[in-house]
MIBAGU-751702 format. One line per field, with one value per atom (N, C-alpha, C, O): residue number from 1; residue in one letter; atom name; y, z, x. Coordinates in Angstrom, 2 decimals. Example, Ala and Ser with C-alpha at 12.3 -4.5 7.8 and 13.67 -1.06 7.14 Angstrom:
2
seq (1; 1; 1; 1; 2; 2; 2; 2)
type (A; A; A; A; S; S; S; S)
atom (N; CA; C; O; N; CA; C; O)
Y (-5.69; -4.50; -3.30; -3.32; -2.25; -1.06; 0.03; 1.14)
Z (7.80; 7.80; 7.80; 8.46; 7.08; 7.14; 7.87; 8.04)
X (13.19; 12.30; 13.20; 14.24; 12.85; 13.67; 12.90; 13.41)
***
This chain:
109
seq (1; 1; 1; 1; 2; 2; 2; 2; 3; 3; 3; 3; 4; 4; 4; 4; 5; 5; 5; 5; 6; 6; 6; 6; 7; 7; 7; 7; 8; 8; 8; 8; 9; 9; 9; 9; 10; 10; 10; 10; 11; 11; 11; 11; 12; 12; 12; 12; 13; 13; 13; 13; 14; 14; 14; 14; 15; 15; 15; 15; 16; 16; 16; 16; 17; 17; 17; 17; 18; 18; 18; 18; 19; 19; 19; 19; 20; 20; 20; 20; 21; 21; 21; 21; 22; 22; 22; 22; 23; 23; 23; 23; 24; 24; 24; 24; 25; 25; 25; 25; 26; 26; 26; 26; 27; 27; 27; 27; 28; 28; 28; 28; 29; 29; 29; 29; 30; 30; 30; 30; 31; 31; 31; 31; 32; 32; 32; 32; 33; 33; 33; 33; 34; 34; 34; 34; 35; 35; 35; 35; 36; 36; 36; 36; 37; 37; 37; 37; 38; 38; 38; 38; 39; 39; 39; 39; 40; 40; 40; 40; 41; 41; 41; 41; 42; 42; 42; 42; 43; 43; 43; 43; 44; 44; 44; 44; 45; 45; 45; 45; 46; 46; 46; 46; 47; 47; 47; 47; 48; 48; 48; 48; 49; 49; 49; 49; 50; 50; 50; 50; 51; 51; 51; 51; 52; 52; 52; 52; 53; 53; 53; 53; 54; 54; 54; 54; 55; 55; 55; 55; 56; 56; 56; 56; 57; 57; 57; 57; 58; 58; 58; 58; 59; 59; 59; 59; 60; 60; 60; 60; 61; 61; 61; 61; 62; 62; 62; 62; 63; 63; 63; 63; 64; 64; 64; 64; 65; 65; 65; 65; 66; 66; 66; 66; 67; 67; 67; 67; 68; 68; 68; 68; 69; 69; 69; 69; 70; 70; 70; 70; 71; 71; 71; 71; 72; 72; 72; 72; 73; 73; 73; 73; 74; 74; 74; 74; 75; 75; 75; 75; 76; 76; 76; 76; 77; 77; 77; 77; 78; 78; 78; 78; 79; 79; 79; 79; 80; 80; 80; 80; 81; 81; 81; 81; 82; 82; 82; 82; 83; 83; 83; 83; 84; 84; 84; 84; 85; 85; 85; 85; 86; 86; 86; 86; 87; 87; 87; 87; 88; 88; 88; 88; 89; 89; 89; 89; 90; 90; 90; 90; 91; 91; 91; 91; 92; 92; 92; 92; 93; 93; 93; 93; 94; 94; 94; 94; 95; 95; 95; 95; 96; 96; 96; 96; 97; 97; 97; 97; 98; 98; 98; 98; 99; 99; 99; 99; 100; 100; 100; 100; 101; 101; 101; 101; 102; 102; 102; 102; 103; 103; 103; 103; 104; 104; 104; 104; 105; 105; 105; 105; 106; 106; 106; 106; 107; 107; 107; 107; 108; 108; 108; 108; 109; 109; 109; 109)
type (M; M; M; M; S; S; S; S; F; F; F; F; L; L; L; L; I; I; I; I; D; D; D; D; I; I; I; I; A; A; A; A; S; S; S; S; A; A; A; A; L; L; L; L; C; C; C; C; L; L; L; L; L; L; L; L; A; A; A; A; G; G; G; G; A; A; A; A; F; F; F; F; F; F; F; F; C; C; C; C; L; L; L; L; V; V; V; V; G; G; G; G; A; A; A; A; W; W; W; W; G; G; G; G; L; L; L; L; L; L; L; L; R; R; R; R; M; M; M; M; P; P; P; P; D; D; D; D; F; F; F; F; Y; Y; Y; Y; T; T; T; T; R; R; R; R; V; V; V; V; H; H; H; H; A; A; A; A; A; A; A; A; S; S; S; S; V; V; V; V; L; L; L; L; E; E; E; E; T; T; T; T; L; L; L; L; G; G; G; G; A; A; A; A; D; D; D; D; L; L; L; L; I; I; I; I; L; L; L; L; L; L; L; L; G; G; G; G; L; L; L; L; V; V; V; V; L; L; L; L; Q; Q; Q; Q; A; A; A; A; G; G; G; G; F; F; F; F; T; T; T; T; L; L; L; L; V; V; V; V; A; A; A; A; A; A; A; A; K; K; K; K; L; L; L; L; L; L; L; L; L; L; L; L; I; I; I; I; G; G; G; G; L; L; L; L; L; L; L; L; I; I; I; I; F; F; F; F; F; F; F; F; A; A; A; A; S; S; S; S; P; P; P; P; T; T; T; T; A; A; A; A; S; S; S; S; H; H; H; H; A; A; A; A; L; L; L; L; T; T; T; T; R; R; R; R; A; A; A; A; A; A; A; A; M; M; M; M; L; L; L; L; R; R; R; R; G; G; G; G; V; V; V; V; T; T; T; T; P; P; P; P; L; L; L; L; L; L; L; L; A; A; A; A; K; K; K; K; Q; Q; Q; Q; G; G; G; G; E; E; E; E; P; P; P; P; S; S; S; S; S; S; S; S; K; K; K; K; P; P; P; P)
atom (N; CA; C; O; N; CA; C; O; N; CA; C; O; N; CA; C; O; N; CA; C; O; N; CA; C; O; N; CA; C; O; N; CA; C; O; N; CA; C; O; N; CA; C; O; N; CA; C; O; N; CA; C; O; N; CA; C; O; N; CA; C; O; N; CA; C; O; N; CA; C; O; N; CA; C; O; N; CA; C; O; N; CA; C; O; N; CA; C; O; N; CA; C; O; N; CA; C; O; N; CA; C; O; N; CA; C; O; N; CA; C; O; N; CA; C; O; N; CA; C; O; N; CA; C; O; N; CA; C; O; N; CA; C; O; N; CA; C; O; N; CA; C; O; N; CA; C; O; N; CA; C; O; N; CA; C; O; N; CA; C; O; N; CA; C; O; N; CA; C; O; N; CA; C; O; N; CA; C; O; N; CA; C; O; N; CA; C; O; N; CA; C; O; N; CA; C; O; N; CA; C; O; N; CA; C; O; N; CA; C; O; N; CA; C; O; N; CA; C; O; N; CA; C; O; N; CA; C; O; N; CA; C; O; N; CA; C; O; N; CA; C; O; N; CA; C; O; N; CA; C; O; N; CA; C; O; N; CA; C; O; N; CA; C; O; N; CA; C; O; N; CA; C; O; N; CA; C; O; N; CA; C; O; N; CA; C; O; N; CA; C; O; N; CA; C; O; N; CA; C; O; N; CA; C; O; N; CA; C; O; N; CA; C; O; N; CA; C; O; N; CA; C; O; N; CA; C; O; N; CA; C; O; N; CA; C; O; N; CA; C; O; N; CA; C; O; N; CA; C; O; N; CA; C; O; N; CA; C; O; N; CA; C; O; N; CA; C; O; N; CA; C; O; N; CA; C; O; N; CA; C; O; N; CA; C; O; N; CA; C; O; N; CA; C; O; N; CA; C; O; N; CA; C; O; N; CA; C; O; N; CA; C; O; N; CA; C; O; N; CA; C; O; N; CA; C; O; N; CA; C; O; N; CA; C; O; N; CA; C; O; N; CA; C; O; N; CA; C; O; N; CA; C; O; N; CA; C; O; N; CA; C; O; N; CA; C; O; N; CA; C; O; N; CA; C; O; N; CA; C; O; N; CA; C; O; N; CA; C; O)
Y (123.16; 122.57; 121.21; 120.65; 120.55; 118.71; 118.12; 117.13; 119.30; 118.69; 118.84; 118.29; 120.71; 120.91; 119.88; 119.78; 118.94; 118.15; 117.06; 116.32; 117.24; 115.21; 115.54; 114.71; 116.72; 117.06; 117.27; 117.13; 117.85; 117.76; 115.93; 115.54; 114.94; 114.26; 113.28; 112.58; 113.25; 112.60; 112.91; 112.02; 114.48; 115.17; 113.99; 113.29; 113.84; 113.44; 112.20; 111.66; 110.95; 109.56; 109.05; 108.04; 110.43; 110.05; 110.35; 109.52; 111.83; 112.05; 110.96; 110.53; 110.09; 109.27; 108.18; 107.64; 107.83; 106.16; 106.64; 105.80; 108.12; 108.07; 107.91; 106.88; 108.81; 108.14; 107.32; 107.33; 106.03; 105.07; 104.30; 103.74; 104.11; 103.96; 103.72; 102.77; 105.45; 106.10; 104.87; 104.23; 105.44; 104.40; 103.13; 102.83; 102.29; 100.76; 100.76; 99.74; 101.97; 101.60; 102.17; 101.85; 102.83; 103.23; 102.11; 101.79; 101.59; 100.47; 98.91; 98.33; 98.20; 98.03; 97.97; 97.08; 99.95; 100.88; 100.97; 101.09; 100.95; 101.32; 100.75; 99.60; 101.09; 100.19; 99.53; 98.89; 99.71; 99.18; 99.12; 99.26; 98.71; 99.22; 100.28; 100.55; 101.02; 101.97; 103.03; 104.15; 102.71; 104.10; 103.38; 104.02; 102.37; 101.68; 101.06; 100.25; 101.66; 102.11; 103.33; 103.91; 104.38; 105.93; 106.28; 107.14; 105.41; 105.42; 105.13; 105.89; 103.93; 103.66; 104.69; 105.70; 104.65; 105.47; 106.86; 107.11; 107.49; 108.61; 108.34; 108.33; 108.11; 108.53; 108.19; 108.89; 106.19; 105.85; 106.25; 106.17; 106.88; 107.53; 108.64; 108.48; 109.75; 110.98; 110.23; 110.75; 108.80; 108.42; 108.17; 108.31; 107.73; 106.78; 108.14; 108.16; 108.90; 110.00; 110.50; 110.12; 111.26; 111.43; 110.37; 110.59; 109.25; 108.68; 108.43; 108.05; 109.05; 108.87; 110.05; 110.20; 111.17; 112.57; 112.36; 112.62; 111.92; 111.77; 110.81; 111.12; 109.68; 109.53; 109.92; 109.52; 110.92; 111.59; 112.92; 113.58; 112.79; 114.09; 113.34; 113.62; 112.53; 111.49; 111.12; 110.89; 111.28; 109.86; 111.31; 111.05; 112.82; 113.60; 114.10; 114.02; 114.73; 115.20; 113.75; 113.66; 112.92; 111.85; 111.17; 111.93; 109.70; 108.16; 108.67; 109.45; 107.81; 106.73; 108.07; 107.73; 109.24; 110.51; 110.71; 111.15; 110.55; 110.73; 109.29; 109.37; 108.02; 106.79; 106.90; 106.67; 107.70; 108.04; 108.99; 108.97; 110.19; 110.63; 109.90; 110.02; 109.05; 108.36; 107.70; 107.94; 106.95; 105.76; 106.92; 106.59; 108.05; 108.77; 109.27; 109.62; 109.31; 109.91; 108.96; 109.14; 107.87; 106.57; 106.39; 106.28; 106.34; 106.53; 106.96; 106.46; 108.04; 109.31; 109.44; 109.84; 108.82; 109.19; 107.65; 107.65; 106.37; 105.08; 104.69; 103.76; 104.85; 105.11; 105.11; 104.41; 106.79; 107.00; 106.67; 106.65; 106.12; 105.45; 104.23; 103.84; 103.20; 102.29; 101.74; 100.79; 102.79; 103.32; 103.06; 102.03; 104.00; 104.87; 103.41; 103.05; 102.62; 101.32; 100.42; 99.62; 100.33; 99.58; 99.92; 99.14; 101.16; 101.55; 101.20; 100.45; 101.78; 101.72; 100.16; 99.89; 99.51; 97.79; 97.65; 97.48; 97.65; 98.11; 97.90; 97.05; 99.10; 99.06; 98.91; 98.21; 99.14; 97.73; 96.25; 95.75; 95.51; 94.52; 94.80; 93.72; 95.70; 96.28; 96.54; 96.88; 96.25; 96.45; 97.82; 98.91; 97.60; 99.00; 99.48; 98.79; 100.85; 101.69; 101.62; 102.52; 101.40; 101.35; 102.76; 103.61; 102.92; 104.85; 105.05; 106.16; 103.57; 104.25; 103.02; 101.99; 103.28; 101.16; 100.73; 101.24; 99.65; 99.59; 99.52; 98.97; 99.56; 100.05; 102.23; 102.90; 102.38; 103.99; 105.39; 106.20; 105.19; 106.50; 107.10; 107.59; 106.58; 107.51; 108.63; 109.08; 109.13; 110.88; 111.61; 112.84; 110.79; 111.09; 112.03; 111.64; 112.87; 112.90; 112.63; 112.57)
Z (100.05; 98.83; 98.52; 97.42; 100.19; 99.68; 98.80; 98.11; 99.26; 97.86; 97.28; 96.63; 96.84; 95.44; 94.65; 93.46; 95.13; 94.49; 94.14; 93.17; 95.22; 95.44; 94.10; 93.19; 93.92; 92.88; 91.33; 90.68; 91.06; 90.10; 89.24; 88.13; 91.00; 90.52; 89.90; 88.92; 90.36; 90.58; 89.21; 88.42; 88.96; 87.56; 86.40; 85.81; 86.16; 85.16; 85.37; 84.32; 86.81; 86.29; 85.74; 85.31; 86.08; 85.47; 83.92; 83.01; 83.76; 82.26; 81.75; 80.66; 82.65; 81.27; 80.64; 79.57; 81.96; 82.41; 80.48; 79.62; 80.45; 79.99; 78.95; 78.33; 78.21; 77.09; 76.68; 75.52; 77.82; 77.40; 77.17; 76.08; 77.72; 76.81; 75.97; 75.24; 76.06; 74.05; 72.46; 71.42; 73.70; 72.72; 71.95; 70.79; 73.49; 72.87; 72.65; 72.71; 72.40; 71.72; 69.86; 68.92; 70.12; 68.21; 67.34; 66.15; 68.68; 68.50; 67.70; 66.91; 67.76; 67.76; 66.78; 66.06; 66.95; 66.07; 64.92; 64.14; 64.45; 63.38; 61.94; 61.93; 60.92; 60.14; 59.21; 58.19; 59.61; 59.19; 59.92; 61.07; 59.09; 60.18; 60.84; 61.90; 58.87; 60.08; 60.39; 60.58; 60.45; 61.30; 62.82; 63.83; 62.80; 63.75; 64.75; 65.68; 64.25; 64.59; 64.35; 64.69; 63.92; 64.85; 66.06; 66.94; 65.86; 67.24; 68.43; 69.40; 68.42; 69.80; 69.76; 70.38; 68.78; 68.52; 69.81; 70.67; 69.49; 69.81; 71.13; 72.17; 71.22; 72.32; 73.57; 74.55; 73.17; 74.65; 75.22; 76.43; 74.03; 73.69; 74.96; 75.98; 75.07; 75.43; 77.16; 78.14; 77.19; 77.55; 79.15; 80.36; 78.14; 79.30; 80.13; 81.16; 79.24; 79.85; 80.67; 81.71; 80.93; 82.46; 83.07; 84.08; 82.90; 83.66; 85.12; 86.29; 83.90; 84.95; 85.47; 86.45; 84.55; 85.61; 86.82; 87.95; 86.61; 88.10; 89.48; 90.66; 88.82; 90.01; 90.30; 91.24; 89.21; 89.76; 90.94; 91.80; 90.22; 91.20; 92.91; 93.80; 92.90; 93.28; 95.02; 96.23; 94.08; 94.32; 95.36; 96.46; 94.74; 95.26; 94.43; 93.21; 95.17; 94.66; 95.17; 96.39; 94.62; 94.78; 94.36; 93.83; 94.31; 93.56; 92.62; 91.67; 93.34; 92.14; 91.18; 90.01; 91.28; 90.31; 89.66; 88.62; 89.71; 88.48; 87.50; 86.28; 88.19; 87.77; 86.44; 85.27; 87.64; 86.22; 85.55; 84.67; 85.63; 84.64; 82.76; 81.58; 83.83; 82.97; 81.80; 80.60; 82.60; 82.21; 81.05; 79.93; 81.64; 80.42; 79.18; 78.34; 79.06; 78.50; 77.31; 76.09; 78.11; 77.01; 76.15; 74.95; 76.67; 76.24; 75.61; 74.88; 75.50; 74.58; 73.07; 72.06; 73.38; 72.22; 71.61; 70.84; 72.00; 71.38; 71.64; 72.42; 71.43; 70.99; 69.28; 68.48; 69.61; 67.67; 66.93; 65.71; 68.06; 66.29; 66.33; 65.18; 67.26; 67.00; 65.86; 65.07; 66.13; 65.71; 63.94; 63.28; 63.78; 62.51; 61.79; 60.74; 62.41; 62.25; 61.96; 61.14; 62.18; 62.48; 60.77; 59.82; 60.78; 60.01; 58.66; 57.75; 58.71; 57.04; 56.72; 55.75; 57.43; 57.64; 56.97; 55.77; 57.13; 56.53; 54.65; 53.77; 54.83; 53.69; 52.91; 51.96; 52.79; 52.63; 52.26; 51.26; 53.14; 52.77; 51.98; 51.73; 51.34; 51.02; 51.21; 50.50; 52.64; 53.09; 52.68; 53.00; 52.08; 51.60; 52.04; 52.66; 52.20; 53.07; 53.44; 54.26; 53.56; 53.16; 53.16; 54.01; 51.57; 51.13; 50.60; 50.14; 50.59; 50.55; 50.61; 50.48; 50.89; 51.34; 49.47; 48.41; 50.03; 48.74; 47.70; 48.40; 46.93; 46.25; 46.18; 45.47; 47.01; 46.66; 46.01; 46.20; 45.56; 44.28; 45.39; 46.45; 44.17; 44.93; 45.40; 45.90; 45.46; 46.30; 45.47; 45.48; 44.58; 43.67; 41.71; 40.83; 41.67; 41.42; 39.43; 38.49)
X (6.06; 5.90; 6.06; 6.06; 6.25; 6.45; 4.70; 4.47; 3.77; 2.62; 2.37; 1.48; 3.64; 2.98; 3.96; 3.66; 5.27; 5.89; 4.74; 4.58; 4.08; 3.38; 2.24; 2.29; 1.18; 1.36; 0.85; -0.19; 2.73; 3.50; 3.46; 3.11; 4.28; 4.34; 3.00; 3.25; 1.89; 1.21; 0.54; 0.22; 0.30; 0.21; 0.77; -0.06; 2.13; 3.12; 2.97; 2.63; 3.12; 2.48; 0.65; 0.09; 0.28; -1.28; -1.04; -1.18; -0.61; -0.01; 0.62; 0.24; 2.05; 2.23; 1.87; 2.18; 0.77; 0.14; -1.12; -1.40; -1.55; -2.82; -1.97; -2.26; -0.50; -0.56; 0.04; 0.45; 0.35; 1.66; -0.09; -0.03; -1.42; -2.69; -2.91; -3.20; -2.68; -3.38; -2.40; -2.52; -1.41; -0.29; -0.14; 0.13; -0.53; -1.29; -2.82; -3.50; -3.31; -4.04; -4.44; -5.16; -3.73; -3.43; -2.73; -2.76; -1.97; -0.63; -1.73; -1.00; -3.21; -4.07; -4.86; -5.30; -5.04; -6.57; -6.30; -7.24; -5.13; -4.55; -4.42; -4.86; -4.05; -4.88; -3.37; -3.64; -1.69; -0.23; 0.04; -0.38; 1.54; 2.47; 3.34; 3.92; 2.94; 3.54; 2.83; 3.29; 1.70; 0.78; 1.03; 1.33; 0.91; 0.91; 2.42; 2.42; 3.39; 5.30; 4.93; 5.96; 4.01; 4.89; 3.72; 3.84; 2.61; 1.48; 2.30; 2.26; 3.14; 3.35; 4.21; 3.89; 5.95; 6.93; 6.98; 7.83; 5.81; 5.93; 5.15; 5.82; 3.77; 3.46; 4.13; 4.37; 4.54; 5.76; 6.85; 7.08; 7.89; 8.43; 7.91; 8.58; 6.81; 5.91; 5.80; 6.31; 4.93; 4.64; 5.45; 5.32; 6.29; 7.56; 8.79; 9.47; 8.60; 8.90; 8.35; 8.88; 7.45; 6.53; 6.77; 7.45; 6.51; 6.36; 7.66; 7.59; 9.11; 9.88; 10.28; 11.01; 9.64; 9.87; 8.94; 9.34; 7.77; 7.55; 8.20; 8.34; 8.46; 9.44; 10.76; 11.45; 11.13; 12.20; 11.83; 12.41; 10.28; 10.00; 10.14; 10.94; 9.27; 9.28; 10.56; 10.51; 11.36; 12.62; 13.48; 13.95; 13.55; 14.37; 15.26; 15.19; 16.27; 17.78; 18.32; 18.43; 18.58; 19.11; 20.08; 20.89; 20.55; 21.40; 20.36; 20.38; 19.25; 17.96; 17.85; 18.09; 17.62; 17.00; 17.59; 17.09; 19.14; 19.87; 19.93; 20.07; 19.80; 19.21; 18.70; 19.00; 17.12; 15.84; 15.82; 14.96; 16.66; 17.55; 17.87; 17.54; 18.87; 20.12; 18.67; 18.51; 17.95; 17.12; 16.03; 15.62; 15.82; 15.20; 15.51; 14.68; 16.69; 17.17; 17.72; 17.73; 18.18; 17.78; 16.93; 17.20; 15.75; 14.43; 14.08; 13.22; 14.48; 14.55; 14.97; 14.39; 16.49; 16.79; 17.34; 18.30; 16.67; 17.30; 16.13; 16.32; 14.46; 13.15; 12.24; 11.61; 12.91; 13.04; 13.62; 13.51; 14.83; 16.06; 15.82; 15.66; 15.68; 14.58; 13.33; 13.40; 12.10; 11.40; 12.34; 12.47; 12.66; 13.29; 13.85; 13.32; 14.91; 14.78; 14.14; 14.60; 13.62; 12.56; 11.68; 11.72; 11.02; 10.02; 11.22; 10.89; 12.45; 13.84; 13.25; 12.54; 13.56; 14.22; 12.56; 12.75; 11.61; 10.16; 10.41; 10.32; 10.72; 10.55; 11.72; 11.36; 12.81; 13.53; 13.22; 13.72; 12.32; 11.71; 10.82; 10.29; 10.24; 8.86; 7.55; 6.60; 7.76; 5.98; 5.55; 6.03; 4.76; 4.01; 3.47; 2.65; 3.30; 1.87; 0.52; 0.71; -0.54; -1.76; -2.06; -1.80; -2.89; -2.51; -3.84; -4.11; -5.23; -6.45; -6.78; -6.13; -8.18; -8.84; -9.38; -9.75; -9.13; -10.08; -10.90; -11.76; -11.28; -11.92; -12.57; -13.31; -11.95; -11.65; -10.89; -9.99; -11.42; -10.61; -8.82; -8.42; -8.45; -7.04; -6.80; -7.83; -6.17; -5.76; -5.14; -5.16; -4.46; -3.62; -3.87; -4.63; -3.23; -4.29; -3.59; -4.39)
***
C-alpha cells in the first residue's frame, strides 16, 4: 500500500511541477497583460494544489497533512480572487487587451 501512495504522490508532484512550469512559460510568452494573468492564475493554482496534494500523500494522516490541506484551500480560493482583482484594476486603469496585431483586419463585422 505504501508503494501505491508513493507512486500517486510522485505523480502529483510531477504533474504539479509540470503545470507550474507551463504557467511560467505562458507568463513569459503571452502577448498582453490579460492573457498573462490568465495563464499564470489557472496553471499556477492547479500546479500548487497538485504539489500540495503530493506532499499530503507523503505526510500521511498527521497534523502536517491538515496544515497542507488548509494551505491548499487558501491557495484555491485566494489565487483566483487575486487574479480577478488584478484584471479588474487593470481594466479600470484603462489597460486595453491586445485583440489583433497591427495591420491585421479586425474580426469584428
